[in-house]
KOLKOL-700420 format. One record per residue (C-alpha): x negated, y, z negated. Coordinates in nm, 3 decimals. Layout:
X_Y_Z
...
***
This chain:
-0.689_-5.565_-4.145
-0.957_-5.583_-4.408
-0.933_-5.353_-4.710
-1.274_-5.210_-4.636
-1.199_-5.093_-4.283
-1.162_-4.733_-4.250
-0.906_-4.763_-3.971
-0.702_-5.012_-3.760
-0.950_-5.143_-3.486
-0.650_-5.164_-3.239
-0.469_-4.829_-3.299
-0.707_-4.621_-3.514
-0.448_-4.547_-3.783
-0.622_-4.475_-4.116
-0.631_-4.754_-4.364
-0.423_-4.664_-4.670
-0.585_-4.941_-4.872
-0.937_-4.773_-4.829
-0.851_-4.439_-5.007
-1.199_-4.370_-5.133
-1.329_-4.295_-4.783
-1.023_-4.081_-4.682
-1.037_-3.708_-4.679
-0.827_-3.525_-4.926
-0.763_-3.236_-4.690
-0.419_-3.159_-4.545
-0.571_-3.014_-4.237
-0.914_-2.936_-4.111
-1.156_-2.791_-4.366
-1.163_-2.423_-4.395
-1.459_-2.180_-4.397
-1.522_-2.014_-4.719
-1.689_-1.697_-4.541
-1.393_-1.654_-4.315
-1.144_-1.694_-4.611
-1.351_-1.434_-4.780
-1.342_-1.187_-4.504
-0.965_-1.224_-4.462
-0.922_-1.173_-4.838
-1.149_-0.864_-4.831
-0.984_-0.692_-4.525
-0.640_-0.831_-4.505
-0.587_-0.980_-4.863
-0.321_-0.739_-4.952
-0.086_-0.925_-4.698
-0.184_-1.260_-4.809
-0.360_-1.356_-4.465
-0.633_-1.552_-4.643
-0.359_-1.762_-4.830
-0.197_-1.852_-4.495
-0.539_-1.938_-4.350
-0.614_-2.179_-4.639
-0.262_-2.334_-4.601
-0.120_-2.198_-4.904
0.195_-2.046_-4.742
0.396_-1.995_-5.050
0.108_-1.775_-5.216
0.093_-1.590_-4.890
0.455_-1.511_-4.896
0.429_-1.395_-5.259
0.139_-1.158_-5.157
0.352_-1.020_-4.868
0.662_-0.960_-5.103
0.449_-0.766_-5.325
0.209_-0.601_-5.102
0.381_-0.253_-5.171
0.263_-0.271_-5.532
-0.117_-0.296_-5.435
-0.152_-0.575_-5.706
-0.212_-0.826_-5.418
-0.507_-0.625_-5.289
-0.677_-0.624_-5.626
-0.615_-0.994_-5.665
-0.757_-1.055_-5.303
-1.061_-0.842_-5.368
-1.144_-1.055_-5.675
-1.076_-1.380_-5.467
-1.315_-1.250_-5.185
-1.586_-1.218_-5.451
-1.520_-1.566_-5.579
-1.543_-1.703_-5.229
-1.850_-1.540_-5.143
-2.020_-1.645_-5.453
-1.900_-2.015_-5.467
-2.093_-2.295_-5.317
-1.958_-2.477_-5.020
-1.906_-2.774_-5.235
-1.702_-2.609_-5.497
-1.498_-2.430_-5.232
-1.430_-2.763_-5.052
-1.321_-2.904_-5.392
-1.080_-2.623_-5.448
-0.915_-2.683_-5.118
-0.839_-3.060_-5.169
-0.499_-3.176_-5.267
-0.410_-3.504_-5.448
-0.258_-3.747_-5.207
-0.038_-4.008_-5.368
***
């Protein structure tokens, strides 16, 4: 298979040699508006973190929901999500794939 190919023509498996065209998302890209709404209304429970695929942070929010600190942090995160550009939000959701 050519190093320039995006995927194998026979089976469709992504070409690891062509990493510049591969997506850095672990799953489907998420909506920043949905994340902002979840952070605004259910952020104290960490629902927006689970939506964004950050389960560890979501569990921490759940463990400390009784302190009301996650609600304050989630409110600030909601403001950040609503004021961020789509490109900045997408860049913050990427992970480094080795």
